[in-house]
N, C-alpha and C positions, 0 to 999 in steps of 0.2 A: 589282489583279489581279497574280498571279504570272506571271513570264515563261514558265514551263512551260505554263500554260494558254493564254497568247497564242500560243505556238508550236503547240500542238495545234490551235487555231483556224486559224492560218496554214497548217498542213499540209492541213487540210480544204479550204482555199480555193485550194490549189495554189501557195502562196507558197514562196520559196526561201531568203530571208535573214532574219536577226533583225530587221534594219531594216524590211523589208517587213511582218513580223509586228507590230512596234511601231507603224508608221504605220497599219496596218489597224485596230488597236484604237483608236488616237488618232482616226482619222477617224470610226469608228463607235461611239465611246464612249457617246454619248447613247442608243444602242440597247441597250447592254449594262448600263448602270448608271443608277441614279436620278440625276437632275440634281444633287442635292446631294452625291453621292459621286464624280462624275466626276474632279475634281481629285485626290482622295485615291487613287483607283484608278490614275491615270496616274503619280502620284508613286511609288506602290508598285512599279509596273512599271519605272520609271526606276531606282529603288533596287536592284532585282534586277540590272539591267544593270551598274550601278556596282559592286555586290558582286562580280560575276564578273570585271569588269575588275581590281579590286584583287587578287582571288585569283590572277590570272594575270599581274599586273604589266604590264598593257596599258591602253590608253585605252578609254573607253566607245565611241568611234568604231570602234575595231578590233573590239570585241565586236559592234557593230551590223553590221559587214561580214561576220561569220561566216555561213556557210550553216547551215541547220537541221541538216544532217548533222554539221558541225563542232561545233555546240553539243551534239548528242547524244553525240559522241565525247569531248569535253573537259569539259564542265560537268555534273558529276554531283551 
């Protein structure tokens, strides 16, 4: 799953941070994906976070602490 889609789901759930969106998908992954695809989808989501971190020369943890609003402002 791409981070943008996880954030859209998170916004619909009233979540505020990238970390909340990531955890929401991780917790409910079995409801979103076929059992055989869960790991691949979560890896794809993690890789999107890592890519943003590299683009901004920050850690993955710092990206996870971004609010959804910060993501929408900075990560295009």
